[in-house]
N, C-alpha and C positions, 0 to 999 in steps of 0.2 A: 433327740440326735446327739450322738456321741461327740464330746468336746473335741475340737480340732486344734492342735497346737501348731505355732509356726514351725516349719523346718529349721534346723540349726543353721542351714546356709542363708535363711532369710535375715535372722538377726545378727549373726556373727559374720557381717560383711568386712571385707578387709579396708581400713582407711589409711592404707600406706600412701605415701606421697608418690604420685605417678610421674612428676616432673623431673627432669634432669637437674634444672636450675633450682638452687635451694632459695627460698625466700629469706629476707632479713629477718634478724631477731632483735626485738626490742624489750628492753628491761628497764622500768621506771624505778629509780633508786630513792627518789624523794619528791614530795610535792607540798611545800610549804605555803599555807595561806596567809597572805598579810591583808587583814580586814581593814586596816587604815589605808593602805594604799589601793585596795581593791584588786590585788594581784595573786596569781598562783605562780609560784616559782618551782618549775620542775626540773629535776636532774635526771638524766637517762643515760643508758648506754645503747649503742647500736652496733651490730656486727653483721657482716653479710660474707658468706663463705666464698664468694667469687670476688669480694672487694669491690663491688659496683656502687657507684655513687647513688644516693637514694633521695626520694621525695619523702618529706615528713609532713604529716598534719595531725591535728589534735580534735577531737570529738568530746561532746559531754552529754550526760544525761541527767535530767531531774525528775524522772519518772521510776527511779529504781533500777534502771538499765534495761527497760524495754525498748526505748527509742535513744539513739546517740545522734545529735545533731552536729555537723561540722562548724567549727568555730572559724569565723571570718578572718582572713589574713591581716586585716587591719587591727584586729584585737591581739595579735601575736607578735612577739619579738625573740630574737634569739636564733637557736638552730632548728629552723623550720623551713618547709618549702623544697625547692629542687636544688641538686647538687650538694646534699650532706654527704660528708665522707665518712664512712663507718671505720670502727676501730679506734684506737688511741684512747684518749681521756674522755671523761665523762662530758656529756653535752648538756646545756641548758636551754631551757623554753620559757618564756614568761607569758602569761595569759592575763590580759587586762579584762576583768569580768565586770566592769563597772557599768556596762550597758544591760546587764542581765538583773532579773529579779529572782527572789527566792533565797533561801538559806544556801550559801554556798558550801557549808559543810555537809549538806545533804546531797552534794553532787558528786556523780561518778564521772570519771575521765577515761578516754580510750586513745592512746597514742599509736599511730599508724606509720609504716614505713614501706615504700615500694621501690624496688631496684628497677621497675620499668621494663623488666623482661617480658617477652611475649609468653602467653600461655597457650597450648595448641588445644584448640577445639577438636581437632581430627582424633587426637588421643583420648578425649572424653567419649566421643562417638564410637571409637573402637572398643571401648571398655564395656559397652551395652552388651549383656550376656543373654542369649535365648534360654539357656538353662535356668537363669534365675527368673525369667518370666514364667517359665513352666512349674518351677518351684511355687512360685506365689500363685499360680492358678489352681494348683492342687490343694491349697487350703482355702481359697476364695471361693471355689466353685460350690454351689449348693443353695438351696433357696434361702433368700434373704430378705424376709417380708415381715413387718411388724405384727401383723394380724395372725398369720399362720406359720411363721417360722422365725420368732424373736431370738432364739438362742444363737442361731449362727450369724444372724445380723449383728448381734452384740459382739461375738467373737471377732468378726472381721473389723467391726468398728475399733474394738480394743487392740486389735492387731496393727491397725493403721496408726493409732495413737501411740503404741508402744515403739514402732519403727520410726515415727517422727522423733521422738524423745532420744532413742539411741543414736539417731543420725545427728544429734546436736542442734535440732530446731528448737526455736522457742515456742512450745507447744501448749495449746489450750482447746477447750471445748466451747463451742458457740452453740448454747441451747436454746430451744424455742418450744412453744406449744401449739400443736395443730391437731384439731379434732380430739381434744383431750388427751393426746398423747404427746410425749417428750421427744423432740427429735434432737440430733446432736451433730453439727458440723464439725469435723476435726480439722483444727488450723495449725499449721506449722510454719514458721518464719525463719528464713536464712537471711540475716541481716547483711546489707550491702557496707563495704568498706568505705565509700565515698559519700555519695548523696543516697542514703539509705531510704529516704522517703520515696524515691522512684521505685515502683513495685511492679513486678511481673508474676502472674499466677498460673500454675499448673495444677489442674483439678481434674477430678473425676467423682461421679456419685457412686456409693457403694452399695444401695438398696437395689433390690429386684423385685420382679413381679410375683404374685402368689402362684406356685406350682411350677415354677422354672428353675433350674438350676443356675441360670443367669450367668453363664460363662462369658459369652460375647457381651451381654448387656447386663451389667458393666463390668463383670469382672475383669475383662481385658484392659478396661480404662484405668481401674485401680492398680493392677499389675503394672501397667505401663507407668503410671505415676510414681510408683514406688521404685521401679528400676531407674527412672530418670533421677529420682532423689538419691539413689545409691551412689551415683557418680557425681552428681552437682555437689552433694554435700561435702565432697572431698576437696574442692576448689573454693577460692575466694573470688567474689565479684564486686564492682563497683556499685551496683544496685541491688535491691532486695529482691528474693524469689520467695514467694509464699506458695505452699503446697496447701490443698484443700480436699477433704474427702466430705462430699455433700450428702445429706440424707434427704428422704421424701422426695427424690426427684421424681420417681413414678408417681407420686400423687400430684403432680402438676408443678414441678420445679419449686417446690415450697422451700427446701433448705437454701437454695441459692437466693430466691426472693428475699428470705428473712436475713441472709448475711448482708445483701445490699441494703436492707432497711436499717440495720443496727449492729452489723458484725464488722465493718470496716473501722479501722483504728483511725483517729483523728489525724495522725501524722502520714498515714498512707496516701500515696497518690497512684492509683492503679493505671498503669499505661498499656497493659495488654494481657489477654487471657487466653490460655492454650487449654481448651477443654477437650479431655479425651472422652468420646462417646462411641463405644464399640469399635474396636481397631483390630479384630482378629479373624474376620471371614473374609476369604479371598478364593477366587476361582478363575480358571482360564477357559471355562466353558462359554461358548457363544450364547448370547441371548439371556444372560443371567442377571444382568443388571438393568432394573427398569427405572422409569423417572416419574416423578409425580406430574400430575395434569399441569399444562402450561409450562413446563420447564424448558421445552424447545422454543418457546417464545421469548422467555426471559434471558435464557442463556443458549443464543444459537450457536455460538462458537464451540462451547463445552459440548452441546448436543451433536454438533458434527463430529468431534472426536470420538465420541461414544459410537456413533454410526459406523465410523471408519474402522474401529476395533471391533465391531460386530456385538456391540453391548456386553462385553466381557466385564465381570466384576473384580477386576484384578489392580485397582488403583485406590489411593487415598483421597477422599473428599475433604477439601480445604475450603470452608465456607466462612466468609466474612460478611459484614453488611457495608453500607457506604462508607461510614466513618472508620471502618477497620480495613480500608483498601491497602493501607501501607503495611499493616500488619500481614496481610495475606502475602503480599509480594516478598516480605522479608522470609516468611516461612518457605515459600517456594524457592526462593533463591537460596536459602540455607540447605534445604533438601537437595537441591541440584548439586550443590558444591559438595556436600558432605556425605550424601547417600544417592549417589547417581542411579543405583538399582531400583529405587522406589518411584513407581510411577504415581503421579498425583495429578489433581485437577482442582486448580483454584479458581474461585469466583466469588463475586460479592452480590448480596440480594439488595434490592433497593430499600432505602429507609432503614427499619428495624425488622425487616422481613415479614411484615404482615400479609404482603401479596403471596409469599411463599410459605405458607404455615407449616409445611412439612420440614422446612429448614430451621424452624424455631423450636423443636421438640427436644431441647436440652439445656443444660444450665448457662451456656453462652448467651441464650436470648435474655436471661435476667440482667446480664451486663449491657447488652445492646439498649435494653428499655431504660437503663440509667445512664446513657451516654458513654459507656466504657467500651473501648476496643475489644474484640474477642473473637477467636475463631472456634468453629465447629470442626473437630477432626474426627472423621467417622468412616466406617466402611459402606455406610449407606443404610443400615438398620433393615427394615422390611422391604427396602428397594433392592436388596440383595440377598439377606440372609434368610432362607426359607424356615429357619428353626426360630426365627424372633418371637419372643414371648411365649415359647411352648417348653414342654418338658425335653425337647430335643436340643436345647440350647446349651451344649456340654462341651467340654474341653475337647472332646475327639472331633469335633467339626472346625477347630481353629488352624490357621495356617501361622505357624511361629516364625517363620522366615519373614513373612509380611509384617507380622505384628513387631519382630525386633526392628525392621527398618523404619517403621512408623514412630517408634519410641526414639531411634536415632536421630530422625529429622526433627523431632520435638525438642529433645535435647540440644540439638544444634541451634535451633532457633532461640530457646531459652538463654543459652550462653551468648549468642550473638547480641541478643537485647540486654542482657544484664552485664555484659563485658568483664570477662575474667580478668584478674589481676594478681600479679605476684606481689604479695604483701604480707608482713608481719605485724603483730599489734600486741599491746598489753593494756590491761585494764587495772583500774584502781578506785577505791574509794577515797574521797578526800579526807572524810573525817578522822580516820585513823592516821593518814599520812601528815595531817595538819598539826598533829601533836608532836611530831618529830622534833627532837631537840628543845621540847618546851622545859622551861625551869621554873617551878613555882618557887618564889624567893623566900618562902617560908621553909622549904626544904632544908633539913639540918646538915646538908653535906654538898660538896661538888663532887662530881663523878666523871671519870674518862672511862672509855671502853677501847680496849684493844685485844688483838688485832681486828680492824674493821676496815673492809671486808674480812671475813675470816672463812676458813674451810670447815670450821666446827667448834673450835674451842675459843672461849672468850674469858678475858680477865677484866674485872672492874677495879680501877685504881681510886680509892675513895679517900677524901680529906674531910673528916666529920668534925662539925663544932662541938658535938657531944655525942655520948653513946646512944645509939637508937637501934631499933628493929624496923626493918622494912620489908614489904612484900614485894618480890620480884615476879613480873609477868611478861611473858613474850607473846605478842599478838601477831597473827597473820595478817595480810591486807583485806581479808573478809572480816576482820574483827574478833576472830575465835582465838582463845587462849591455848597455845600449844605447848607451853612450859611454864611452870610457876615454881617458886620457893620462898621460904621465909628466912632472913638472914639478920644476925645482929653485928652491927659494926661499933667498935670501940671509938672513943674520941681520939682524934688525930688522924694519922694516915695509916691505911690498911689496904690489902687486896683481897678479891675474892674471885676464884676461877671455877668455872664449869664447861660442860661439853654439850654441844647441840647436834652431835653426829647423826642422829635419826631424822633430822629435819632436811626437807628438800632445798635446793638452791632458791634463792629469792630475797625479798625484802621483808622485813620484820620490824616491829616496834616493841623496844624494851621499856617497860613502864615501872619505875620504883615508886611505891606509895608508903607514906608515913602519916597516919592520921589523915588529916583533910589536905595535905600537901603531896605533890608528886613531882617526879622529874621523868623525862622520857628520852630515849635515844633511838635514831634509826640504826638498825643492824642490817648488814648485806652479808648473805652466805652465799659463797661461791664453791661448787663442787668440782 
């Protein structure tokens, strides 16, 4: 098979801010660690274009930045909490870290500020684009089966991973072995700004059956997940959203079972799953929607609605189980509010659905079996689509108006659950910040830096005890050297000037080294 490339429109999404209100801007100027008092003293600046008072909070990570936990308010003092006025002089925040274990210098911090302004879910919903769905389907369609068509399976898998990365998700592969073959679930995580442990999942499986181009099953699910991601990635939420492309679903939900077994992070608390499983087949023809045996007995009200509409396949099935009943209600309500044109039928199977096996035939059932709330979002598969698992399952059979509305309703539900928030943030590692203004007493000079903050030009005023040579290194907050030089200073008073015009605005650490001694200064560049 000829290699299929992503269309330019798929990867070159627009990430422009769609809201009128501007989120606050937070800049960490310094964070000095006092290991005796066990405190971190943070100096920061806060601006807001609308000059709205903000809520400020602090989070920390001790796993390299994978997860940031919110610091309790009784550990903080200074300028935090509600009612922080933006602008003016720098603000201070002190974190008493005495209750925490681990090396404080290995800690990363993240400072947040929210102006509390509402974020429009309706605006997100309106941004869903049927043309993006069509573009996605143009490269997803095709046999995706490990034994018979591994090339295109791998292409789609790689495309999902690439889009996750370009969307700013924390992306990784969850690999597993099945029947001597390697499966790969593609995981992407958009961290929440407040309680990011609370996690909601939007997923779809990307494999297909042998011999079928697998457009509806489950190219539509993958395209829907990626289109929801395109919009959701441009906003911030209180809670986390995880996007997953599952492998080996057609082999018996293997990918999702393995993910539930060992793929969930220790810090994650999955509160709800929205599983896309065939969302593109729609018809207004009467008697095109069938039901599994016993459906009329289990769900008499839903069955009556089908009878009243002459069994037309013109609606979305929203199926939960007993423990997911609240999630089902949330989806139906969100769809009703934000996508009134979408017909949907929401119902819940008893227990984990064993009594209705046909409603367990997708990855949501793996979550049910582990006690997680999850929804099956589907057009009904073989109960509606006559091309199910056949060579006829092609893009030409899909209804993109219906598919677009399904994605809109799912996005609206994910947003309602994760809670959009107008927020700005800044991250920093404590280890480079903690050396700010450090002075090794064996260093042979005192040094002043001016102007600081600077627009690009700096002057060192040096008073040396002796003539000495020093290595000057300027570090960014990731610990990378962005400028360096070696300078000799004569005994007594002297100055040395240099320019940093090519550097971006932000905070830097200037380190002067002489033998085993050093001196460091915090440098702030404003543009």
